[in-house]
N, C-alpha and C positions, 0 to 999 in steps of 0.2 A: 409705818405710816403710808397710807395709800395716797395716790394723787388727788383723789376727791377731797381729802382732808387738807391738802396743801393749797387748793384753789377754791375761790368763791365763784359759783356759776352766776350767769345772768339772772336765772330764775330766783336763786337765793338772794341776790342783791336786791332785786325788785321787791321780793316779799319782805325783806328786812327793812327796806326804806319806805315802803308804801308807794313807790313809783312804778309805773308800768314798764314792761319790756321795751316798748317803743320809745318811751322817754329816755331810758338809759342808752338805747342805740343812737338816738339823736344827740344826746348831751354828754356822753362819756368823755369826749375830747375836751369840751369846754370845762368840765369838772377837773380834768387833769391839769389843764393850762391855768385856769383861774383859781381853783380851790386847792390845788396840790394833791388831788386824789392820785393814787398810783395808776400808772398806765396799765391797760389790759394786756394780757399775755399775747404773744404772737401765735399761740396755739389756738386762739379763738376767743370767744366771749367768756374769758376767765380772768380773774384777778388773783394775784398772790395773797393768800389769806393773811399772813403775818403783816405784810405791808398795808393791807386794807385795815386791819385792826389797829395798827399804829396811827394811821390817818384818822380813823374814827376817834381814837383816844387823844388826838391832838399832838402826838409825839413824832409825826412824820417829818422826814427831811424834805425841804422844799423841792418841788420839781425843777428840772433843768429849765423849763420854760419860764417859771416864776423867777428863778435866779437870773436868767438872761434879761428878763424885763426889768428887774431891779437895777441891774448893771447899766442898762441903756438909760433908764430914768435918772440915774445918778451921773450921767455924762461919761461913763466908762464903756469900753467895748470889751467883749470877752477876749478877743485876740490880744488887745493891749495888756490885759491882766495876765494872760498866759505868758506873754513875752516877758513881762516884768518878773513873774515868778521864776521863769527859766533863767533869766539873768542873775537873779538873787541866788538861785540854787547852784549854778555852775560858774559863778564869778571866780576868776583866778585859776580855773582848771583847763583853760584852752591850751596852754603850753605843756600840760602834764601828760 
């Protein structure tokens, strides 16, 4: 499998969605934050094809930003949740 088959390019994304290249350049962060769209690759204007397909199908895992927003909205903080999970995981092991 070639790299071009693993990634969706900006051109392909724009053509598939009917949005312009400029629209995606301006709105990709908002789509990731608010809509759960996968983040673009650090390699450039590329998205992991499988993750993008899962997002389109509605099977995507919520983005970290969405999860953090939900935690804050519910009155929880991420650090408090992490601390609680660590205490639960390692309870009674301190003396071992």
